C-alpha positions in Angstrom: 23.4 6.5 -2.7 24.1 4.6 -0.1 19.9 4.6 1.1 16.7 5.1 -0.6 15.1 6.4 2.2 14.1 10.2 2.0 14.6 10.7 5.8 18.1 9.2 6.0 19.3 11.7 3.2 20.8 15.3 3.7 20.7 18.4 1.5 24.4 17.1 -0.2 23.4 13.8 -0.6 19.8 14.3 -2.2 21.5 16.8 -4.9 24.0 14.4 -5.1 21.6 11.5 -6.0 19.7 13.4 -8.8 16.6 12.2 -7.5 13.7 12.4 -10.2 11.2 9.8 -8.7 9.5 9.6 -5.2 7.5 6.6 -3.9 5.1 7.5 -1.3 3.7 4.8 0.8 0.2 5.2 2.9 -1.3 3.0 5.2 -3.0 3.0 8.5 -3.1 2.5 12.3 -6.3 -0.1 12.9 -6.5 -3.3 14.2 -5.6 -6.5 11.8 -6.7 -9.1 14.2 -5.3 -10.4 17.2 -2.4 -11.7 15.3 -1.0 -8.7 13.2 0.4 -5.4 14.3 -1.7 -2.3 14.1 0.9 -0.7 11.8 0.5 -3.8 9.3 -0.9 -1.7 6.5 2.1 0.9 6.5 4.7 -1.4 7.1 3.4 -3.5 4.1 3.4 -0.7 1.7 6.5 0.8 2.9 8.7 -2.6 2.6 7.3 -3.0 -0.9 8.2 0.8 -1.7 11.8 0.1 -0.4 12.4 -2.8 -2.0 11.1 -1.2 -5.4 13.0 2.0 -4.9 16.4 -0.4 -4.6 16.1 -1.5 -7.9 15.6 1.8 -9.5 17.7 4.8 -10.3 17.2 8.2 -8.7 14.5 7.2 -6.5 13.6 7.7 -3.1 10.8 6.5 -0.9 9.3 9.1 1.4 8.4 8.1 5.2 5.4 6.2 5.3 2.1 7.8 6.4 1.0 5.7 9.4 -2.7 7.0 9.4 -5.4 6.6 6.9 -9.3 6.9 7.0 -10.1 4.0 9.3 -13.3 4.8 10.8 -15.0 1.6 9.9 -12.5 -0.7 11.3 -12.7 1.1 15.0 -14.9 -1.8 16.6 -11.4 -3.3 17.8 -8.5 -1.6 19.5 -6.5 0.5 18.4 -7.4 2.7 15.9 -6.6 5.9 15.0 -8.0 7.5 12.0 -8.1 10.6 9.6 -11.1 11.7 8.0 -11.4 11.6 4.3 -11.5 15.6 4.4 -8.0 15.3 6.3 -6.4 12.5 4.4 -7.0 14.0 0.8 -5.4 17.5 1.9 -2.6 15.6 3.5 -1.7 13.8 0.3 -2.6 16.6 -1.6 -0.1 18.8 0.3 2.6 16.0 0.2 2.5 16.0 -4.0 2.6 19.9 -3.8 5.7 19.4 -1.8 7.4 17.2 -4.0 6.4 19.5 -7.1 8.1 22.5 -5.4 11.1 20.9 -5.5 11.1 19.9 -9.3 10.5 16.3 -8.8 8.0 15.4 -11.3 7.3 11.5 -11.0 5.7 9.8 -8.0 4.1 6.4 -7.3 2.1 6.2 -4.5 1.4 2.6 -3.0 -1.4 2.5 -0.6 -1.5 -0.2 2.1 -5.4 0.2 3.3 -8.6 -0.1 1.3 -10.3 3.0 3.5 -7.6 5.3 1.6 -8.6 4.5 -1.9 -11.2 7.2 -2.2 -9.1 9.7 -0.8 -6.1 9.2 -3.1 -8.3 9.3 -5.8 -9.8 12.4 -5.4 -6.2 14.0 -4.3 -4.6 12.4 -7.3 -7.1 13.9 -9.5 -7.1 17.5 -8.1 -3.4 17.4 -8.5 -3.5 16.2 -12.0 -6.0 18.8 -13.1 -3.8 21.5 -11.3 -0.6 20.3 -12.3 -1.1 18.6 -15.9 2.6 18.1 -16.7 2.9 16.1 -13.3 3.5 12.6 -13.8 1.5 10.5 -11.1 0.9 6.6 -10.7 -1.0 4.8 -8.0 -1.1 1.0 -6.8 -4.0 1.7 -4.9 -4.9 -2.2 -3.5 -1.5 -4.3 -3.6 -3.5 -7.4 -2.2 -6.0 -7.4 -5.4 -2.8 -7.1 -7.6 -1.0 -9.8 -6.1 -3.8 -12.1 -6.4 -4.2 -11.2 -10.0 -0.7 -11.9 -10.9 0.2 -15.2 -8.8 -1.4 -18.4 -10.2 -4.6 -19.4 -9.2 -3.9 -22.1 -6.5 -1.4 -19.9 -4.7 -4.0 -19.2 -2.0 -6.6 -21.6 -0.1 -9.3 -19.7 1.0 -11.4 -16.9 -0.9 -8.3 -16.2 -3.0 -6.3 -14.8 0.2 -8.7 -11.9 0.6 -9.5 -10.6 3.8 -8.7 -7.8 6.2 -6.0 -9.4 8.1 -6.7 -12.6 6.1 -4.8 -15.3 4.3 -2.6 -12.8 2.0 -2.2 -10.1 4.0 -1.0 -12.2 7.3 1.2 -14.1 4.4 3.0 -11.2 3.5 3.4 -10.1 7.3 5.3 -13.4 7.7 7.7 -12.4 5.0 8.3 -9.0 6.0 8.2 -8.7 9.8 7.6 -12.3 11.3 8.6 -11.2 14.7 5.3 -9.0 14.7 3.0 -12.1 14.1 1.3 -14.2 16.1 -0.1 -16.8 14.4 -1.4 -18.7 17.5 -4.2 -16.0 17.8 -5.0 -16.0 14.2 -8.9 -16.1 13.4 -11.2 -14.6 10.9 -14.6 -15.2 9.5 -15.6 -14.9 6.0 -18.8 -12.9 4.8 -20.8 -13.5 1.5 -20.4 -10.5 -0.3 -21.7 -10.1 -4.1 -19.5 -9.7 -6.6 -21.2 -7.0 -8.6 -22.8 -4.7 -6.3 -20.9 -3.3 -3.1 -22.7 -3.5 0.2 -21.3 -0.8 2.4 -20.0 -2.1 5.9 -18.8 -1.5 9.1 -16.1 -4.3 9.7 -18.0 -5.1 12.8 -20.7 -6.5 10.3 -18.4 -8.7 8.5 -16.5 -10.9 11.3 -16.5 -11.2 15.4 -12.7 -10.9 15.0 -10.3 -7.8 13.8 -9.6 -10.0 10.6 -11.8 -11.6 8.0 -10.4 -14.3 5.7 -8.6 -17.4 6.7 -5.3 -15.8 8.3 -4.5 -19.5 9.7 -3.7 -20.6 6.1 -1.3 -18.0 5.5 2.5 -19.0 5.5 6.0 -17.0 4.8 6.3 -18.7 1.4 3.1 -17.3 0.0 4.0 -13.8 1.3 7.6 -14.1 -0.3 5.9 -14.8 -3.7 3.6 -12.0 -3.0 6.3 -9.7 -2.5 8.4 -10.7 -5.2 5.6 -10.6 -7.9 4.7 -7.4 -6.9 8.0 -5.7 -6.7 9.2 -7.2 -10.4 5.9 -6.0 -11.5 6.5 -2.5 -10.4 10.2 -2.3 -11.2 8.8 -3.2 -14.9 6.1 -0.6 -14.5 8.5 2.4 -13.6 11.0 1.5 -16.0 8.3 1.4 -18.7 6.6 4.8 -17.6 10.2 6.1 -17.7 10.6 4.8 -21.4 7.4 6.5 -22.4 7.0 9.5 -20.8 4.8 8.5 -18.0 2.0 8.7 -20.3 -0.8 6.1 -21.9 0.4 4.8 -25.4 -2.2 5.7 -27.8 -3.1 3.0 -30.7 
């Protein structure tokens, strides 16, 4: 298979490739500070998905979803948001389309915090309606990368933040031409570690970013991408070996 992008295949090449797994990248179109592109979330999740599919057999990446639930980030231009209800329906119908064509394994890679609830609801509904369908979700790559990397990888707030040190670093590694570090600014809110205070982003920062984006480097971003892709390759291979089900002891 010369490409792992579904949009570049045709009827013949798709059937010839014997596809049994689809990776879906879901992101958003919204401000990530003055230094990152609006499509950052989709660009990152799609890049991870593409790198992963390139290392797996019989796997394609669906075209990325460029819109998510972003209403809480609309205080800075430019935000195009779906409602939770619409996003749930879109994700569910994407999965149902895959099921229609006999593909039984899907991994969703999410790039945006506002999508997590909708993905969970859509995934649960699909699993109830199609019990034999195999579905996995990486709902917060930024948390996973922080968990996998050494504790001293990041300088501030463990790299967290919307358009912060971690997200800006991975942007510098993936699409440096779209990043303007001369405009990188963020603020760090004090947040309780156990109880979630529901916020609109304007309450957390005066900018379109939180965290410390000025601490970002492409090297940190490459480390994040590498550790995520390596982990996901191992995960998918493990799932293929054990039938995409939990091992019960």
